[in-house]
N, C-alpha and C positions, 0 to 999 in steps of 0.2 A: 574488519568486515562486520557489518551490522545487519540485523533483520528488524524491520519495522512493520508493525501490523496496524492498519487503519480500519476503523469502522465507519462506513458510509451509509447514511440514511437519506432517502429521498422519497417524496410523495408523488404518485402518479394516479390521477383520477380518484383521489381520496384514499388510495391504498398505500401504506407505508412499506417501503422495500429496504431491507438491510443487506449490505454487501460487505464481506471481509476482504480486504486488499492487503496482500503481503508483498513487501518490497525488500530485495536484497541489494545492498549498496556498500560502498567503501567510505562514504562520508559520515562524520559524526552528527551533523545537523541534517535530519531527514526533511525532505521537501516533498510535498504531495505532487505527483505529476499532473499537469494541467490537461494532458491529452485525454484523460479519462472522462472529463466533464463535458456535458452537452450544453448548448445555449438554451436559455429560457427555462432552466430547471433549478430548483432550490435544493441545495445539498447541505447536510449537516455532517461534518467530518471530524472524527475524534481519533486521536492517536492512542492505541491501547498498549502497545509494547514497542520499545526501542532498546535492544540489547546487543552487546558485542558477542559475536560467534567465535567458537573455537575454529582455528584455521585447519580445514580439511580440503583436499583437492576438489571434492564435489561441491562444497560450498563456495570455494574460490571461483569455480566455473560459473555458478549462479550469479555471483557478484560481477564477474567479468562481463557477462552478457546481459547484465541488468534485468534479471528474470523477475517477472511479476506473476503472482498467483491470485486470481480472483475467484471467490467462491460465494 
């Protein structure tokens, strides 16, 4: 089980927005989910962290249900 943190930067009307996107998953190769992006917007996406988690029941459930946290 892995936890991947992405930093997403996009500009809207000249204002730069930064969003942190945390993804829990079972795969070793993290892939950014395309459902997050909107058409006609330019995004800069950077992977900050990708590390293996200690197996605990609560983390297993997050991975099982593909939990995402956007802040």
